[in-house]
N, C-alpha and C positions, 0 to 999 in steps of 0.2 A: 582522476576526479579530485578536486581540492575540499577539504573538509569544510562544511558550511555553505556550500554552492550545490543546490539540488538540481539534478538533470532530469528533465521530463522523461518519462518512461512511456513508450508507445508500443512496444511489442506486447501484445494482449496474452499470449501464451505464456511469456515471462511473467508478466503481472499475475495471472492466474496462479503460476507456479508458486511466486512468492507469497501470495495471500494464502494458499493451501498451507504453507508451512506455518502459518500464524494461527491455524485453526485449532482451539482447545477441544479435543473429543471427549464428551462426556458419555453418557450411556448411548452408544450408536446404534441407530436402527437404520434400515434402507430408507425410511421415509426421511429422516434428519440427514442422511447424506444426500438425497436428492434436493431437499430444500437448501441445504448448504451450499451444494455445487451450483445450484440456480442462482443464489445470491451472490456467491464470489464472481460468477461469470457475468453478472449485472454489474458488480462493481468495477470489474476490469473494463468493461466496455464504456461504461458512463463516468465514473469518478476520474478526476485527475490524478495520476499516480507520478511520483517521483522516487529516483535513487538518490540516497543520501548516505554520506560519510558523516559521522560523528567524531570529534576529537575533545579533549578536555578544555579546550579555548573558549567554548560557549558560542563560537561564531553562528552555529546553526540558529541560534534563538532569533535573531534578527530575521533570518530566511524563512523561518516557519512563520514568523508574524506577519511578513510581506505576503505569504501564500494564503494566509487566512483572512486577510482584509478584503472587505466588500468592494467590489470595482465602482 
């Protein structure tokens, strides 16, 4: 993968695993975990996800702008 060129991610298990790694865990309760896991699973199913590589060139900025434009 070239820096600045996002690749669409389609493996929902991989997306879920990557999203879980980003969760900040405050005072964790069973209820909190259930709500968080439900949200992450919903995001993995419904939100477009991409694998991206960043470098110091700044090339990713244009790609992020293109991804966030309304169709």
